[in-house]
N, CA and C atoms of all chains as a GROMACS GRO file, in nm:
protein
  612
    1MET      N    1   0.085  -0.118   0.000
    1MET     CA    2   0.000   0.000   0.000
    1MET      C    3   0.090   0.125   0.000
    2HIS      N    4   0.060   0.223  -0.083
    2HIS     CA    5   0.139   0.346  -0.095
    2HIS      C    6   0.140   0.420   0.038
    3THR      N    7   0.258   0.474   0.082
    3THR     CA    8   0.265   0.538   0.215
    3THR      C    9   0.154   0.642   0.229
    4GLY      N   10   0.128   0.714   0.124
    4GLY     CA   11   0.022   0.817   0.131
    4GLY      C   12  -0.108   0.751   0.174
    5ALA      N   13  -0.141   0.638   0.112
    5ALA     CA   14  -0.268   0.568   0.141
    5ALA      C   15  -0.267   0.519   0.286
    6LYS      N   16  -0.147   0.469   0.327
    6LYS     CA   17  -0.135   0.416   0.465
    6LYS      C   18  -0.165   0.526   0.565
    7SER      N   19  -0.106   0.642   0.543
    7SER     CA   20  -0.127   0.747   0.644
    7SER      C   21  -0.273   0.794   0.639
    8GLN      N   22  -0.331   0.787   0.517
    8GLN     CA   23  -0.474   0.823   0.503
    8GLN      C   24  -0.559   0.734   0.594
    9THR      N   25  -0.537   0.601   0.586
    9THR     CA   26  -0.615   0.506   0.666
    9THR      C   27  -0.593   0.533   0.814
   10PHE      N   28  -0.462   0.554   0.846
   10PHE     CA   29  -0.427   0.580   0.987
   10PHE      C   30  -0.502   0.702   1.037
   11LEU      N   31  -0.499   0.810   0.956
   11LEU     CA   32  -0.564   0.935   1.000
   11LEU      C   33  -0.713   0.913   1.018
   12ARG      N   34  -0.775   0.836   0.924
   12ARG     CA   35  -0.920   0.814   0.934
   12ARG      C   36  -0.952   0.737   1.062
   13THR      N   37  -0.869   0.636   1.094
   13THR     CA   38  -0.894   0.557   1.215
   13THR      C   39  -0.883   0.646   1.338
   14VAL      N   40  -0.778   0.727   1.341
   14VAL     CA   41  -0.757   0.816   1.458
   14VAL      C   42  -0.876   0.909   1.471
   15SER      N   43  -0.920   0.967   1.358
   15SER     CA   44  -1.030   1.064   1.369
   15SER      C   45  -1.158   0.994   1.414
   16GLN      N   46  -1.176   0.868   1.367
   16GLN     CA   47  -1.295   0.792   1.412
   16GLN      C   48  -1.288   0.771   1.564
   17LEU      N   49  -1.168   0.733   1.610
   17LEU     CA   50  -1.151   0.708   1.754
   17LEU      C   51  -1.179   0.835   1.833
   18LEU      N   52  -1.128   0.946   1.779
   18LEU     CA   53  -1.146   1.074   1.852
   18LEU      C   54  -1.294   1.112   1.856
   19ALA      N   55  -1.369   1.072   1.748
   19ALA     CA   56  -1.510   1.112   1.743
   19ALA      C   57  -1.595   1.028   1.837
   20MET      N   58  -1.538   0.919   1.891
   20MET     CA   59  -1.616   0.828   1.976
   20MET      C   60  -1.642   0.891   2.113
   21THR      N   61  -1.756   0.855   2.170
   21THR     CA   62  -1.789   0.904   2.305
   21THR      C   63  -1.803   0.785   2.399
   22ALA      N   64  -1.771   0.806   2.528
   22ALA     CA   65  -1.777   0.699   2.628
   22ALA      C   66  -1.918   0.696   2.688
   23TYR      N   67  -1.980   0.580   2.684
   23TYR     CA   68  -2.114   0.563   2.741
   23TYR      C   69  -2.115   0.450   2.844
   24THR      N   70  -2.214   0.451   2.934
   24THR     CA   71  -2.244   0.335   3.019
   24THR      C   72  -2.387   0.294   2.987
   25ALA      N   73  -2.402   0.170   2.944
   25ALA     CA   74  -2.536   0.119   2.912
   25ALA      C   75  -2.577   0.022   3.022
   26THR      N   76  -2.702   0.032   3.068
   26THR     CA   77  -2.752  -0.059   3.171
   26THR      C   78  -2.862  -0.145   3.111
   27VAL      N   79  -2.842  -0.277   3.118
   27VAL     CA   80  -2.942  -0.371   3.065
   27VAL      C   81  -3.008  -0.440   3.185
   28THR      N   82  -3.139  -0.430   3.199
   28THR     CA   83  -3.211  -0.499   3.306
   28THR      C   84  -3.292  -0.612   3.243
   29VAL      N   85  -3.262  -0.734   3.287
   29VAL     CA   86  -3.325  -0.853   3.228
   29VAL      C   87  -3.420  -0.914   3.330
   30ARG      N   88  -3.550  -0.921   3.296
   30ARG     CA   89  -3.653  -0.976   3.388
   30ARG      C   90  -3.719  -1.097   3.326
   31LEU      N   91  -3.769  -1.186   3.411
   31LEU     CA   92  -3.851  -1.296   3.360
   31LEU      C   93  -3.983  -1.237   3.312
   32LYS      N   94  -4.034  -1.290   3.202
   32LYS     CA   95  -4.164  -1.243   3.153
   32LYS      C   96  -4.272  -1.272   3.257
   33THR      N   97  -4.377  -1.188   3.262
   33THR     CA   98  -4.486  -1.213   3.357
   33THR      C   99  -4.543  -1.351   3.328
   34GLY      N  100  -4.570  -1.425   3.434
   34GLY     CA  101  -4.628  -1.560   3.416
   34GLY      C  102  -4.522  -1.669   3.421
   35VAL      N  103  -4.394  -1.631   3.399
   35VAL     CA  104  -4.288  -1.733   3.407
   35VAL      C  105  -4.251  -1.750   3.554
   36LEU      N  106  -4.248  -1.874   3.603
   36LEU     CA  107  -4.218  -1.900   3.746
   36LEU      C  108  -4.081  -1.846   3.782
   37ASP      N  109  -4.070  -1.788   3.901
   37ASP     CA  110  -3.943  -1.728   3.947
   37ASP      C  111  -3.907  -1.790   4.082
   38PRO      N  112  -3.855  -1.915   4.081
   38PRO     CA  113  -3.827  -1.986   4.207
   38PRO      C  114  -3.733  -1.908   4.299
   39GLU      N  115  -3.636  -1.834   4.239
   39GLU     CA  116  -3.541  -1.758   4.322
   39GLU      C  117  -3.617  -1.652   4.401
   40ALA      N  118  -3.708  -1.584   4.332
   40ALA     CA  119  -3.783  -1.478   4.399
   40ALA      C  120  -3.875  -1.537   4.507
   41GLU      N  121  -3.938  -1.650   4.475
   41GLU     CA  122  -4.028  -1.713   4.575
   41GLU      C  123  -3.950  -1.753   4.701
   42THR      N  124  -3.833  -1.814   4.680
   42THR     CA  125  -3.751  -1.855   4.794
   42THR      C  126  -3.709  -1.734   4.876
   43THR      N  127  -3.670  -1.626   4.808
   43THR     CA  128  -3.628  -1.504   4.877
   43THR      C  129  -3.744  -1.446   4.956
   44GLN      N  130  -3.863  -1.443   4.893
   44GLN     CA  131  -3.980  -1.386   4.962
   44GLN      C  132  -4.012  -1.467   5.088
   45ARG      N  133  -4.011  -1.599   5.076
   45ARG     CA  134  -4.044  -1.683   5.194
   45ARG      C  135  -3.940  -1.661   5.305
   46ALA      N  136  -3.812  -1.647   5.265
   46ALA     CA  137  -3.707  -1.626   5.367
   46ALA      C  138  -3.730  -1.493   5.439
   47LEU      N  139  -3.768  -1.389   5.363
   47LEU     CA  140  -3.795  -1.258   5.424
   47LEU      C  141  -3.914  -1.268   5.519
   48GLU      N  142  -4.016  -1.342   5.477
   48GLU     CA  143  -4.136  -1.354   5.563
   48GLU      C  144  -4.101  -1.430   5.691
   49ARG      N  145  -4.013  -1.531   5.678
   49ARG     CA  146  -3.971  -1.607   5.800
   49ARG      C  147  -3.894  -1.515   5.895
   50LEU      N  148  -3.827  -1.412   5.837
   50LEU     CA  149  -3.755  -1.316   5.924
   50LEU      C  150  -3.852  -1.212   5.983
   51GLY      N  151  -3.981  -1.224   5.945
   51GLY     CA  152  -4.081  -1.136   6.005
   51GLY      C  153  -4.117  -1.016   5.920
   52PHE      N  154  -4.065  -1.009   5.798
   52PHE     CA  155  -4.095  -0.894   5.712
   52PHE      C  156  -4.231  -0.912   5.644
   53GLU      N  157  -4.305  -0.801   5.628
   53GLU     CA  158  -4.431  -0.804   5.554
   53GLU      C  159  -4.408  -0.749   5.414
   54LEU      N  160  -4.442  -0.829   5.313
   54LEU     CA  161  -4.434  -0.781   5.176
   54LEU      C  162  -4.537  -0.855   5.093
   55GLU      N  163  -4.583  -0.789   4.986
   55GLU     CA  164  -4.688  -0.851   4.903
   55GLU      C  165  -4.626  -0.945   4.800
   56SER      N  166  -4.525  -0.892   4.726
   56SER     CA  167  -4.462  -0.978   4.625
   56SER      C  168  -4.320  -0.930   4.599
   57LEU      N  169  -4.241  -1.018   4.536
   57LEU     CA  170  -4.101  -0.985   4.511
   57LEU      C  171  -4.063  -1.043   4.375
   58ARG      N  172  -3.996  -0.964   4.291
   58ARG     CA  173  -3.949  -1.012   4.161
   58ARG      C  174  -3.798  -0.988   4.155
   59SER      N  175  -3.725  -1.084   4.098
   59SER     CA  176  -3.579  -1.062   4.087
   59SER      C  177  -3.546  -1.033   3.941
   60ALA      N  178  -3.435  -0.960   3.921
   60ALA     CA  179  -3.392  -0.927   3.784
   60ALA      C  180  -3.240  -0.924   3.782
   61ASP      N  181  -3.184  -0.950   3.663
   61ASP     CA  182  -3.038  -0.939   3.646
   61ASP      C  183  -3.010  -0.805   3.579
   62ARG      N  184  -2.898  -0.746   3.617
   62ARG     CA  185  -2.866  -0.614   3.565
   62ARG      C  186  -2.719  -0.614   3.521
   63PHE      N  187  -2.694  -0.564   3.399
   63PHE     CA  188  -2.557  -0.558   3.346
   63PHE      C  189  -2.524  -0.412   3.317
   64GLU      N  190  -2.413  -0.363   3.371
   64GLU     CA  191  -2.370  -0.226   3.346
   64GLU      C  192  -2.246  -0.235   3.255
   65ILE      N  193  -2.259  -0.183   3.133
   65ILE     CA  194  -2.157  -0.202   3.028
   65ILE      C  195  -2.095  -0.067   2.989
   66ASP      N  196  -1.963  -0.055   3.002
   66ASP     CA  197  -1.892   0.065   2.956
   66ASP      C  198  -1.845   0.041   2.813
   67LEU      N  199  -1.878   0.134   2.723
   67LEU     CA  200  -1.837   0.117   2.583
   67LEU      C  201  -1.820   0.253   2.517
   68GLU      N  202  -1.748   0.252   2.403
   68GLU     CA  203  -1.730   0.373   2.323
   68GLU      C  204  -1.815   0.358   2.198
   69ALA      N  205  -1.882   0.466   2.158
   69ALA     CA  206  -1.965   0.459   2.036
   69ALA      C  207  -1.973   0.597   1.973
   70ASP      N  208  -2.018   0.598   1.848
   70ASP     CA  209  -2.029   0.727   1.776
   70ASP      C  210  -2.141   0.814   1.833
   71SER      N  211  -2.247   0.745   1.878
   71SER     CA  212  -2.363   0.821   1.930
   71SER      C  213  -2.435   0.735   2.034
   72LYS      N  214  -2.531   0.802   2.103
   72LYS     CA  215  -2.610   0.732   2.205
   72LYS      C  216  -2.692   0.620   2.138
   73GLU      N  217  -2.744   0.650   2.018
   73GLU     CA  218  -2.826   0.551   1.945
   73GLU      C  219  -2.738   0.431   1.908
   74ALA      N  220  -2.617   0.456   1.863
   74ALA     CA  221  -2.526   0.347   1.823
   74ALA      C  222  -2.494   0.261   1.945
   75ALA      N  223  -2.474   0.324   2.060
   75ALA     CA  224  -2.444   0.249   2.183
   75ALA      C  225  -2.564   0.162   2.220
   76ALA      N  226  -2.685   0.220   2.213
   76ALA     CA  227  -2.807   0.147   2.250
   76ALA      C  228  -2.827   0.028   2.155
   77GLU      N  229  -2.803   0.053   2.027
   77GLU     CA  230  -2.822  -0.053   1.926
   77GLU      C  231  -2.728  -0.171   1.954
   78ARG      N  232  -2.599  -0.138   1.984
   78ARG     CA  233  -2.501  -0.244   2.008
   78ARG      C  234  -2.539  -0.327   2.132
   79VAL      N  235  -2.586  -0.256   2.236
   79VAL     CA  236  -2.618  -0.325   2.362
   79VAL      C  237  -2.747  -0.407   2.346
   80GLU      N  238  -2.841  -0.355   2.266
   80GLU     CA  239  -2.962  -0.436   2.241
   80GLU      C  240  -2.926  -0.566   2.170
   81GLU      N  241  -2.828  -0.558   2.079
   81GLU     CA  242  -2.786  -0.680   2.010
   81GLU      C  243  -2.718  -0.777   2.109
   82MET      N  244  -2.640  -0.720   2.205
   82MET     CA  245  -2.577  -0.803   2.309
   82MET      C  246  -2.687  -0.875   2.388
   83ALA      N  247  -2.794  -0.804   2.418
   83ALA     CA  248  -2.904  -0.864   2.496
   83ALA      C  249  -2.970  -0.975   2.416
   84GLU      N  250  -2.998  -0.947   2.290
   84GLU     CA  251  -3.065  -1.045   2.205
   84GLU      C  252  -2.980  -1.172   2.187
   85ARG      N  253  -2.847  -1.154   2.177
   85ARG     CA  254  -2.763  -1.269   2.143
   85ARG      C  255  -2.710  -1.342   2.265
   86LEU      N  256  -2.703  -1.272   2.383
   86LEU     CA  257  -2.640  -1.342   2.497
   86LEU      C  258  -2.707  -1.314   2.633
   87LEU      N  259  -2.729  -1.185   2.662
   87LEU     CA  260  -2.766  -1.148   2.800
   87LEU      C  261  -2.909  -1.192   2.836
   88ALA      N  262  -2.998  -1.199   2.736
   88ALA     CA  263  -3.137  -1.237   2.766
   88ALA      C  264  -3.178  -1.355   2.678
   89ASN      N  265  -3.269  -1.437   2.732
   89ASN     CA  266  -3.325  -1.547   2.652
   89ASN      C  267  -3.464  -1.499   2.609
   90PRO      N  268  -3.480  -1.463   2.481
   90PRO     CA  269  -3.605  -1.400   2.436
   90PRO      C  270  -3.731  -1.482   2.466
   91THR      N  271  -3.716  -1.614   2.491
   91THR     CA  272  -3.834  -1.696   2.518
   91THR      C  273  -3.890  -1.666   2.658
   92ILE      N  274  -3.803  -1.644   2.755
   92ILE     CA  275  -3.853  -1.628   2.893
   92ILE      C  276  -3.823  -1.490   2.952
   93HIS      N  277  -3.741  -1.411   2.881
   93HIS     CA  278  -3.702  -1.281   2.939
   93HIS      C  279  -3.757  -1.162   2.860
   94ASP      N  280  -3.786  -1.054   2.934
   94ASP     CA  281  -3.800  -0.920   2.876
   94ASP      C  282  -3.674  -0.845   2.919
   95TYR      N  283  -3.635  -0.741   2.844
   95TYR     CA  284  -3.522  -0.661   2.890
   95TYR      C  285  -3.543  -0.515   2.850
   96ASP      N  286  -3.479  -0.423   2.925
   96ASP     CA  287  -3.478  -0.285   2.879
   96ASP      C  288  -3.336  -0.230   2.889
   97VAL      N  289  -3.308  -0.132   2.807
   97VAL     CA  290  -3.172  -0.075   2.795
   97VAL      C  291  -3.178   0.074   2.824
   98GLU      N  292  -3.088   0.121   2.911
   98GLU     CA  293  -3.074   0.265   2.935
   98GLU      C  294  -2.929   0.302   2.902
   99VAL      N  295  -2.909   0.416   2.835
   99VAL     CA  296  -2.772   0.458   2.798
   99VAL      C  297  -2.746   0.597   2.855
  100GLU      N  298  -2.632   0.613   2.922
  100GLU     CA  299  -2.593   0.743   2.976
  100GLU      C  300  -2.452   0.775   2.925
  101GLU      N  301  -2.426   0.900   2.897
  101GLU     CA  302  -2.289   0.940   2.861
  101GLU      C  303  -2.205   0.938   2.987
  102ARG      N  304  -2.081   0.891   2.977
  102ARG     CA  305  -1.994   0.886   3.096
  102ARG      C  306  -1.918   1.017   3.116
  103MET      N  307  -6.192  -0.978   7.702
  103MET     CA  308  -6.178  -0.836   7.668
  103MET      C  309  -6.319  -0.782   7.644
  104HIS      N  310  -6.352  -0.670   7.703
  104HIS     CA  311  -6.486  -0.611   7.694
  104HIS      C  312  -6.518  -0.583   7.546
  105THR      N  313  -6.644  -0.609   7.498
  105THR     CA  314  -6.675  -0.592   7.354
  105THR      C  315  -6.636  -0.452   7.308
  106GLY      N  316  -6.658  -0.352   7.395
  106GLY     CA  317  -6.622  -0.214   7.356
  106GLY      C  318  -6.475  -0.207   7.318
  107ALA      N  319  -6.390  -0.269   7.403
  107ALA     CA  320  -6.244  -0.264   7.381
  107ALA      C  321  -6.210  -0.338   7.252
  108LYS      N  322  -6.281  -0.454   7.233
  108LYS     CA  323  -6.254  -0.534   7.111
  108LYS      C  324  -6.281  -0.451   6.988
  109SER      N  325  -6.398  -0.383   6.987
  109SER     CA  326  -6.429  -0.309   6.864
  109SER      C  327  -6.333  -0.193   6.847
  110GLN      N  328  -6.285  -0.138   6.962
  110GLN     CA  329  -6.184  -0.030   6.956
  110GLN      C  330  -6.060  -0.080   6.880
  111THR      N  331  -6.011  -0.197   6.921
  111THR     CA  332  -5.887  -0.250   6.860
  111THR      C  333  -5.910  -0.276   6.712
  112PHE      N  334  -6.031  -0.333   6.686
  112PHE     CA  335  -6.064  -0.365   6.546
  112PHE      C  336  -6.062  -0.238   6.462
  113LEU      N  337  -6.126  -0.132   6.517
  113LEU     CA  338  -6.135  -0.006   6.441
  113LEU      C  339  -5.997   0.053   6.417
  114ARG      N  340  -5.912   0.043   6.522
  114ARG     CA  341  -5.777   0.100   6.508
  114ARG      C  342  -5.701   0.025   6.398
  115THR      N  343  -5.716  -0.109   6.395
  115THR     CA  344  -5.644  -0.188   6.293
  115THR      C  345  -5.693  -0.151   6.155
  116VAL      N  346  -5.826  -0.141   6.142
  116VAL     CA  347  -5.884  -0.107   6.011
  116VAL      C  348  -5.832   0.030   5.967
  117SER      N  349  -5.832   0.127   6.060
  117SER     CA  350  -5.789   0.263   6.018
  117SER      C  351  -5.641   0.262   5.980
  118GLN      N  352  -5.563   0.179   6.055
  118GLN     CA  353  -5.419   0.171   6.018
  118GLN      C  354  -5.404   0.113   5.878
  119LEU      N  355  -5.482   0.007   5.852
  119LEU     CA  356  -5.473  -0.056   5.719
  119LEU      C  357  -5.513   0.042   5.610
  120LEU      N  358  -5.620   0.119   5.639
  120LEU     CA  359  -5.668   0.215   5.538
  120LEU      C  360  -5.563   0.324   5.513
  121ALA      N  361  -5.486   0.358   5.621
  121ALA     CA  362  -5.388   0.467   5.605
  121ALA      C  363  -5.266   0.421   5.528
  122MET      N  364  -5.254   0.289   5.502
  122MET     CA  365  -5.134   0.238   5.435
  122MET      C  366  -5.137   0.272   5.286
  123THR      N  367  -5.019   0.287   5.229
  123THR     CA  368  -5.010   0.313   5.086
  123THR      C  369  -4.928   0.202   5.020
  124ALA      N  370  -4.959   0.173   4.895
  124ALA     CA  371  -4.888   0.066   4.822
  124ALA      C  372  -4.764   0.125   4.754
  125TYR      N  373  -4.650   0.065   4.780
  125TYR     CA  374  -4.523   0.108   4.720
  125TYR      C  375  -4.457  -0.008   4.646
  126THR      N  376  -4.368   0.026   4.551
  126THR     CA  377  -4.274  -0.072   4.494
  126THR      C  378  -4.134  -0.021   4.525
  127ALA      N  379  -4.058  -0.103   4.595
  127ALA     CA  380  -3.919  -0.067   4.629
  127ALA      C  381  -3.826  -0.151   4.542
  128THR      N  382  -3.723  -0.086   4.486
  128THR     CA  383  -3.625  -0.157   4.403
  128THR      C  384  -3.490  -0.154   4.473
  129VAL      N  385  -3.436  -0.273   4.500
  129VAL     CA  386  -3.305  -0.285   4.565
  129VAL      C  387  -3.206  -0.334   4.461
  130THR      N  388  -3.100  -0.258   4.437
  130THR     CA  389  -2.995  -0.302   4.344
  130THR      C  390  -2.871  -0.336   4.425
  131VAL      N  391  -2.828  -0.461   4.414
  131VAL     CA  392  -2.715  -0.511   4.494
  131VAL      C  393  -2.596  -0.534   4.402
  132ARG      N  394  -2.484  -0.461   4.428
  132ARG     CA  395  -2.362  -0.473   4.344
  132ARG      C  396  -2.246  -0.521   4.428
  133LEU      N  397  -2.151  -0.587   4.364
  133LEU     CA  398  -2.027  -0.622   4.433
  133LEU      C  399  -1.949  -0.492   4.456
  134LYS      N  400  -1.884  -0.481   4.573
  134LYS     CA  401  -1.803  -0.362   4.600
  134LYS      C  402  -1.691  -0.354   4.497
  135THR      N  403  -1.646  -0.231   4.465
  135THR     CA  404  -1.534  -0.216   4.372
  135THR      C  405  -1.415  -0.292   4.429
  136GLY      N  406  -1.346  -0.363   4.342
  136GLY     CA  407  -1.227  -0.437   4.386
  136GLY      C  408  -1.257  -0.583   4.415
  137VAL      N  409  -1.386  -0.615   4.437
  137VAL     CA  410  -1.422  -0.757   4.460
  137VAL      C  411  -1.434  -0.824   4.323
  138LEU      N  412  -1.365  -0.938   4.306
  138LEU     CA  413  -1.367  -1.009   4.176
  138LEU      C  414  -1.510  -1.047   4.137
  139ASP      N  415  -1.542  -1.033   4.009
  139ASP     CA  416  -1.678  -1.062   3.960
  139ASP      C  417  -1.666  -1.164   3.845
  140PRO      N  418  -1.642  -1.293   3.879
  140PRO     CA  419  -1.620  -1.394   3.775
  140PRO      C  420  -1.734  -1.402   3.675
  141GLU      N  421  -1.860  -1.381   3.723
  141GLU     CA  422  -1.975  -1.389   3.631
  141GLU      C  423  -1.963  -1.280   3.525
  142ALA      N  424  -1.926  -1.161   3.568
  142ALA     CA  425  -1.914  -1.049   3.474
  142ALA      C  426  -1.799  -1.074   3.377
  143GLU      N  427  -1.688  -1.126   3.429
  143GLU     CA  428  -1.571  -1.152   3.341
  143GLU      C  429  -1.607  -1.255   3.234
  144THR      N  430  -1.675  -1.361   3.276
  144THR     CA  431  -1.715  -1.466   3.181
  144THR      C  432  -1.808  -1.408   3.076
  145THR      N  433  -1.903  -1.326   3.120
  145THR     CA  434  -2.000  -1.265   3.027
  145THR      C  435  -1.927  -1.174   2.929
  146GLN      N  436  -1.834  -1.094   2.981
  146GLN     CA  437  -1.760  -1.002   2.893
  146GLN      C  438  -1.682  -1.080   2.787
  147ARG      N  439  -1.613  -1.184   2.830
  147ARG     CA  440  -1.532  -1.262   2.732
  147ARG      C  441  -1.622  -1.326   2.626
  148ALA      N  442  -1.741  -1.374   2.671
  148ALA     CA  443  -1.834  -1.436   2.574
  148ALA      C  444  -1.880  -1.332   2.473
  149LEU      N  445  -1.909  -1.210   2.519
  149LEU     CA  446  -1.952  -1.103   2.427
  149LEU      C  447  -1.840  -1.070   2.328
  150GLU      N  448  -1.716  -1.066   2.380
  150GLU     CA  449  -1.602  -1.032   2.292
  150GLU      C  450  -1.582  -1.143   2.189
  151ARG      N  451  -1.603  -1.269   2.230
  151ARG     CA  452  -1.590  -1.379   2.132
  151ARG      C  453  -1.697  -1.368   2.025
  152LEU      N  454  -1.812  -1.307   2.060
  152LEU     CA  455  -1.919  -1.287   1.960
  152LEU      C  456  -1.888  -1.166   1.872
  153GLY      N  457  -1.777  -1.097   1.901
  153GLY     CA  458  -1.734  -0.986   1.817
  153GLY      C  459  -1.774  -0.849   1.869
  154PHE      N  460  -1.831  -0.844   1.989
  154PHE     CA  461  -1.872  -0.714   2.042
  154PHE      C  462  -1.753  -0.640   2.104
  155GLU      N  463  -1.752  -0.507   2.087
  155GLU     CA  464  -1.647  -0.425   2.151
  155GLU      C  465  -1.706  -0.360   2.276
  156LEU      N  466  -1.643  -0.382   2.389
  156LEU     CA  467  -1.685  -0.315   2.514
  156LEU      C  468  -1.564  -0.301   2.604
  157GLU      N  469  -1.568  -0.198   2.689
  157GLU     CA  470  -1.452  -0.174   2.776
  157GLU      C  471  -1.461  -0.258   2.903
  158SER      N  472  -1.578  -0.252   2.968
  158SER     CA  473  -1.592  -0.333   3.091
  158SER      C  474  -1.740  -0.364   3.114
  159LEU      N  475  -1.763  -0.463   3.202
  159LEU     CA  476  -1.901  -0.505   3.229
  159LEU      C  477  -1.911  -0.540   3.377
  160ARG      N  478  -2.017  -0.493   3.443
  160ARG     CA  479  -2.039  -0.526   3.584
  160ARG      C  480  -2.180  -0.586   3.594
  161SER      N  481  -2.193  -0.689   3.678
  161SER     CA  482  -2.329  -0.746   3.693
  161SER      C  483  -2.384  -0.707   3.830
  162ALA      N  484  -2.515  -0.701   3.841
  162ALA     CA  485  -2.580  -0.665   3.968
  162ALA      C  486  -2.710  -0.744   3.979
  163ASP      N  487  -2.753  -0.767   4.105
  163ASP     CA  488  -2.883  -0.831   4.128
  163ASP      C  489  -2.982  -0.722   4.164
  164ARG      N  490  -3.105  -0.741   4.121
  164ARG     CA  491  -3.207  -0.638   4.143
  164ARG      C  492  -3.332  -0.707   4.196
  165PHE      N  493  -3.388  -0.651   4.306
  165PHE     CA  494  -3.511  -0.707   4.364
  165PHE      C  495  -3.619  -0.600   4.359
  166GLU      N  496  -3.734  -0.630   4.304
  166GLU     CA  497  -3.847  -0.536   4.300
  166GLU      C  498  -3.952  -0.588   4.399
  167ILE      N  499  -3.978  -0.511   4.505
  167ILE     CA  500  -4.061  -0.558   4.617
  167ILE      C  501  -4.187  -0.471   4.628
  168ASP      N  502  -4.303  -0.535   4.622
  168ASP     CA  503  -4.430  -0.465   4.643
  168ASP      C  504  -4.467  -0.477   4.790
  169LEU      N  505  -4.495  -0.362   4.853
  169LEU     CA  506  -4.531  -0.366   4.996
  169LEU      C  507  -4.622  -0.249   5.030
  170GLU      N  508  -4.690  -0.263   5.146
  170GLU     CA  509  -4.775  -0.154   5.196
  170GLU      C  510  -4.702  -0.092   5.313
  171ALA      N  511  -4.708   0.042   5.324
  171ALA     CA  512  -4.642   0.108   5.437
  171ALA      C  513  -4.714   0.240   5.466
  172ASP      N  514  -4.684   0.296   5.585
  172ASP     CA  515  -4.748   0.423   5.624
  172ASP      C  516  -4.695   0.538   5.541
  173SER      N  517  -4.566   0.529   5.504
  173SER     CA  518  -4.504   0.639   5.428
  173SER      C  519  -4.391   0.585   5.342
  174LYS      N  520  -4.343   0.674   5.253
  174LYS     CA  521  -4.231   0.635   5.165
  174LYS      C  522  -4.108   0.603   5.252
  175GLU      N  523  -4.089   0.684   5.356
  175GLU     CA  524  -3.972   0.664   5.444
  175GLU      C  525  -3.983   0.529   5.514
  176ALA      N  526  -4.104   0.496   5.560
  176ALA     CA  527  -4.124   0.368   5.632
  176ALA      C  528  -4.097   0.252   5.535
  177ALA      N  529  -4.139   0.266   5.411
  177ALA     CA  530  -4.116   0.160   5.311
  177ALA      C  531  -3.966   0.146   5.287
  178ALA      N  532  -3.896   0.259   5.272
  178ALA     CA  533  -3.751   0.255   5.246
  178ALA      C  534  -3.678   0.191   5.364
  179GLU      N  535  -3.719   0.229   5.484
  179GLU     CA  536  -3.653   0.175   5.604
  179GLU      C  537  -3.668   0.023   5.611
  180ARG      N  538  -3.792  -0.026   5.584
  180ARG     CA  539  -3.817  -0.171   5.592
  180ARG      C  540  -3.733  -0.245   5.488
  181VAL      N  541  -3.724  -0.188   5.368
  181VAL     CA  542  -3.651  -0.256   5.259
  181VAL      C  543  -3.500  -0.251   5.283
  182GLU      N  544  -3.454  -0.139   5.343
  182GLU     CA  545  -3.310  -0.134   5.378
  182GLU      C  546  -3.276  -0.244   5.478
  183GLU      N  547  -3.368  -0.267   5.572
  183GLU     CA  548  -3.344  -0.373   5.671
  183GLU      C  549  -3.344  -0.511   5.603
  184MET      N  550  -3.434  -0.529   5.502
  184MET     CA  551  -3.435  -0.654   5.426
  184MET      C  552  -3.299  -0.674   5.359
  185ALA      N  553  -3.244  -0.564   5.305
  185ALA     CA  554  -3.115  -0.572   5.235
  185ALA      C  555  -3.005  -0.610   5.335
  186GLU      N  556  -3.004  -0.543   5.449
  186GLU     CA  557  -2.902  -0.567   5.550
  186GLU      C  558  -2.908  -0.711   5.602
  187ARG      N  559  -3.030  -0.764   5.618
  187ARG     CA  560  -3.042  -0.895   5.684
  187ARG      C  561  -3.039  -1.013   5.586
  188LEU      N  562  -3.074  -0.987   5.455
  188LEU     CA  563  -3.082  -1.104   5.365
  188LEU      C  564  -3.031  -1.076   5.224
  189LEU      N  565  -3.079  -0.966   5.162
  189LEU     CA  566  -3.058  -0.949   5.017
  189LEU      C  567  -2.912  -0.918   4.982
  190ALA      N  568  -2.839  -0.851   5.074
  190ALA     CA  569  -2.700  -0.815   5.044
  190ALA      C  570  -2.608  -0.869   5.154
  191ASN      N  571  -2.484  -0.900   5.115
  191ASN     CA  572  -2.384  -0.940   5.214
  191ASN      C  573  -2.296  -0.817   5.234
  192PRO      N  574  -2.311  -0.750   5.349
  192PRO     CA  575  -2.242  -0.621   5.371
  192PRO      C  576  -2.090  -0.628   5.350
  193THR      N  577  -2.031  -0.748   5.359
  193THR     CA  578  -1.884  -0.759   5.344
  193THR      C  579  -1.844  -0.737   5.198
  194ILE      N  580  -1.922  -0.789   5.105
  194ILE     CA  581  -1.879  -0.781   4.964
  194ILE      C  582  -1.973  -0.699   4.876
  195HIS      N  583  -2.091  -0.662   4.931
  195HIS     CA  584  -2.188  -0.590   4.847
  195HIS      C  585  -2.213  -0.446   4.893
  196ASP      N  586  -2.240  -0.360   4.794
  196ASP     CA  587  -2.303  -0.230   4.818
  196ASP      C  588  -2.446  -0.246   4.767
  197TYR      N  589  -2.540  -0.164   4.819
  197TYR     CA  590  -2.676  -0.169   4.763
  197TYR      C  591  -2.738  -0.030   4.767
  198ASP      N  592  -2.834  -0.007   4.676
  198ASP     CA  593  -2.912   0.116   4.688
  198ASP      C  594  -3.060   0.082   4.676
  199VAL      N  595  -3.143   0.166   4.736
  199VAL     CA  596  -3.288   0.142   4.743
  199VAL      C  597  -3.361   0.260   4.679
  200GLU      N  598  -3.456   0.230   4.589
  200GLU     CA  599  -3.543   0.334   4.533
  200GLU      C  600  -3.687   0.295   4.567
  201VAL      N  601  -3.769   0.392   4.607
  201VAL     CA  602  -3.909   0.361   4.642
  201VAL      C  603  -4.002   0.447   4.557
  202GLU      N  604  -4.100   0.383   4.494
  202GLU     CA  605  -4.201   0.456   4.415
  202GLU      C  606  -4.339   0.418   4.467
  203GLU      N  607  -4.429   0.513   4.466
  203GLU     CA  608  -4.567   0.481   4.503
  203GLU      C  609  -4.630   0.403   4.387
  204ARG      N  610  -4.710   0.302   4.416
  204ARG     CA  611  -4.770   0.224   4.308
  204ARG      C  612  -4.903   0.284   4.263
   0.00000   0.00000   0.00000
C-alpha cells in the first residue's frame, strides 16, 4: 500500500476514535410475567420467615456495560444486540436498555 | 376483653390498614469495587468472542418488592433492613434502594 494511502487510513482511524464518546449502558433482564421465578419465591419466603411483611417480590439481572460509540443511538443498538444474542433469553425474558454518557 | 375494647382494637387496625399506601421498592445489589466478579468476566469474554467491543461489564442483582407502608420513608426503612439482613452481604456488596408509590 502506498505510504500516502497508509497514512490516510491511519488518520481516518484516529479521527474515528477521537469522534467516539464513552457511554455506560444498563441492561435490566426480567422474567416475563407468568414465568415461574423460584429464586424470587424462595427469597420472599425467607424474608417472611424473618418477620418482614411484603406482598410480592421479583428478581432481575442487571448488566452495566462501559463502551465507546459514535452516538447514544449506536451504543443502544449495540447493547440491544448483546441482549438479544447473549444477556437475555427472548423466550422467557424481557429486557430494557438505558444509555448514559460517561 | 370487653366488647367495647374489642371493637376499639378492630377499628384501630382497620384505620391503620386504610392509612397504608402501596409502594414498589427496588433494591440493586452490586459487588463492591475491587471484589472479583467472575460472572461479569465470563459474560464479557463471551460477548467479545461474539465480536462485540466493550470496555468493561459489571453485573448486579435487582429485587423489586411490592409492599404496603405508612409512608415512603417507612417503606424505604423496611426494605433497607431486608437488604441488611438477607438481600446483600455487607462484606462484599453495596446496595441502593429506590421507592415509588404504586
